[in-house]
N, C-alpha and C positions, 0 to 999 in steps of 0.2 A: 871201476869195479864196484865201489860203494854206491855210486849213483844208480847203477842198474838194479842193485838189490833193494835200494830205497824205493824206487819206482815200483818194483814188484810188490813190496809190502803195502805201499800207498794204494795201489789198485786192488790188492786183496781185500782191504778194508771196504772199498766201494762194492766189490762183488758180494761180499758177505752181507752187507746191508741190503743190497738189491735182492739177494736170495731170501732174506727175511721178509722183505716187502712183497715178493712174489708169493710166498707162502701165505702172508696175510691177505693177499688179494682174493683168495678163495674163501676167506673167513666169513664175510657177511652172509653168504648163502648157508653155511653150516650153522652160524649163530641164529639165523632166522628160523631154523627148525625148532629152536627152543624159545625164541622171542619173536613171535610173528609180527609185532608192531614196529620193528626196526625201520629206519628210513629206506627208501629205494636204493638199490645197489649203486646207481650212478652218483648218488650224493657222497659216497665214500671217496670219490675223486677229489673232493675238497681237502682231503688229507694232503694231497700234493701241494696245494696252495699254502697250507699251514707249514708244511716242511720247508717249502721255499722261503717263507718269511723267517723261519728259524735259522736257515742257512745265511740269509742276509745279516741277521743280527749277530751271528757268530763271526762272520767275516769282518764286520765292522769293528769287532773287538780284537782283531789280530794286531799285534804291535809291529811297527816298522822295523823293530829290532830283528825280525826274522831274516832280514837281508843284511844285517850289519856285519856278519862275519865275512861275507864276500868282499866287502870293502871296495865295491865297484859300482859305478853309476850305470844306469841303463841307457841304451841308445837305439835309434831306429836301425833297420836293416840297411847295411851299406855293402861291405865286402861280400857278405853271404847272400845277398838278395837273389842272385840268379839260381843258386842251388836250392834255397828255401822255396822259391817260386815253383821249381820243378817238383820238389817234394810235396808242396801243397796241392798241385794238380794230381799227383798220384794218390795222395791221401784222400783227395776228393772223390776219385774213382772208387776207392775202397769203401768210403762211407756211403756213396750212392748205391753200391752193390749191397752193403749191409742194410740199407733201408728197405730192401725187398723182403727181408726176413726178420723184422722186428718182433718183439715178444707178442704184441697184439695179433700180428699175422699168424704166428705159430699157434696161439690159443684158438684162433678162428679156424685155421686149416685142420688142426687135429680134431676139432669138434665136428667139422663138416665131413672129414674123410673117415674118421673112426668112431665118431660119437663120444669123444673124450669130454668129460665135464670140466668146467672151470676150476673146480676144486682139485681134480686130478692134475690138470696142467699147472696149477699153482705149485703143487708138490714137485712136478717134473722140473719146473723152472727154479725151484728152490735147490734141488739137487744139482741142476746145471750151474747155478751160482756158486755153490760150494766147490764144484770141480774147477770152475774158472778161478776162484780164489787160490786154490792149491796150485794150479798151473801158473798163476801170476808170480807166486813166490818161486816156483821152479824156474821160471823164465829168467829171473835175475841171476840165479846160480848158473844156468846154461850160458847166458850171454857173456859171463866173465871167462868162459872156457872156449867158446867157439866164435865169439864176436857178435856184435849187435845186429849187423845186417843179416848175417847168416841165420841168427835166431829168428829174426822177423820173417824171413822168406821160407825157411825150411821147416818151420812149425806151422806156418799158415797154409801152405800148399796142400798138405794131406787133409786139413780140416775142410778145404773146399771140395775135395772129392767126397768126403762124408756128407757134406751138405747136399750135393747133387743126388746122392743115393737115397736120401730120406723119402722123396715122393714115390719111389719105385718099391719101397718096402711093402710087403703084403699084409702085415698085421700091425696093430698098435704097439705091441711089444717090440718088434724089430725096428719100427720107425723111431720109437722112443730111445732105443739103444743107440741108433745112429746119431740122434740128436745129442745124447749125453756123451757119447764118445767124441763127437765133434767139440763139445764144450771143454774137453780136456786139452784141446789144442788151439781153438779158434781165437782166444784172447791172449795167448802167450806172446804174441807180437807187440802187445800194447806197451808194457813196460820197456821193452827193447826199443820201440819206436820213440818213446818220449826221451829216453836216454840218448838215442842216436841224434835227435834234433839238437839237444843241448851240447853234444860233443862235436857236432859238425860246425857250429858257429862260434864266433868269438864270445867270451863270457858276457860282455856288455850287451850283446845282441840276443841273448837267450830268451828274455821276456818277449821281445818282439817276434822272434821266430816261433815260439810256442803259441802266441796269440794268432799269428798269421796262419799257421798250419791247422790249428784247431778251428778257426773260423771257416776255413775251406771245408772242413768236414761237416760242421753243423749246418752250413748253408745248403749243401746238396743232399744231405741225408733224407729230408722230407720228400724230395723228388723221387727217390727210390720207392718210398712207401706208396706214393700216388701211382707210380708206374706198375707196382705189384698188383694193385686193384685192376688196372686196365688189362694186365696179362691174364689174370684169373678169369675175366669176363670174355676176352677175345681169343685166348689160346687154350689154356688148361689150368686147372686148379693148382697143379704142382709146378707150373712154369716158373714162378718166382724163385724157387729153390735152384733150378737149373741155371737161370740167367745170373743169379747172384753168385753161384759157384764159378761160372765161367768168367764173369767180370773180375771177381776177386783173384782168380788164377792169372788173368792178364795183368792185373796190378802187380802181383808178386814177380812175374817174369820181367816186366818193365822196370820195376824197382831194382831188381838184382842186376839187370843188364846195364842200367844207367849208373848205379852207384857202387858197384863192386870194386871199381878201380879208384874210387875217390878215397883218399887216405883220411883217417881220423887221427890227428896228432896225439890225442890222449891214449888211444889204444896202442899206438906205436911206442909211446914212452913206456907203457906197461908191459910191452912184449907182444909180438904178433900172436893173434889168437883166432885167425880165420880169414876168409876172403874179405877184401876191403880194408885190410890193415897194413898193406905194404907201405914202406917209407916213401915220403915225397912231400912236396909243398902243401900247405893247407889248401882246402878246397876253395876254388874261386880265384886263386892268385896265379 
């Protein structure tokens, strides 16, 4: 229960920081109205490099003592390899679908469809980030009551429907409302997913499991973004929304069907709290 809440707060900090970044993304154009001699907008992308270097420096200062309390050594995937591999495939499908509707696509699509400015979309994405931060905290609270897998699936499915509805909205206001409403649900599965992976495997396998499943997501996500460009050119401007929503729904159904009967020993010890928590031997045994 504590882990689910911790992951919720952990992700909330990231969403809040991302929200501020989205708001700042529209800043150069506003500032240029007062200071015309500012560098070209694309040079502001260098901020990403500077921030990345700062992250490396902070990471190098982390003490090994952060793992000391666990008192366990890490190990490669052994007992849980089969289940983690299946999870990685499903997470990869979800990440591929998410690549269709990355923030840059949203800014481009709203600009082409409704004439929304970059400054306005920066504000919209800022509000979206705030909603995601709040939903991330709520996710930890919900997961302790209905179970991790149930939280992952049944908060994610409605957000996919809202995603599909965005391109059929007739006005900028209604499309923005659908986007913001989706933001209240779309990332609620993230803290539950991270906690689920750590609960599914043996303690010494947690690092390997997290690395394996995250790598699967990062590798395929750019393919979704590239496919979105092809869809816009060959099918319709709003096609990426529909394809992403359908693929994400398929992911949710497959995830629930495959893992709803896989017991999580930690959840069982804490008391049944939803589907996927029935007693039984640990997964993979």
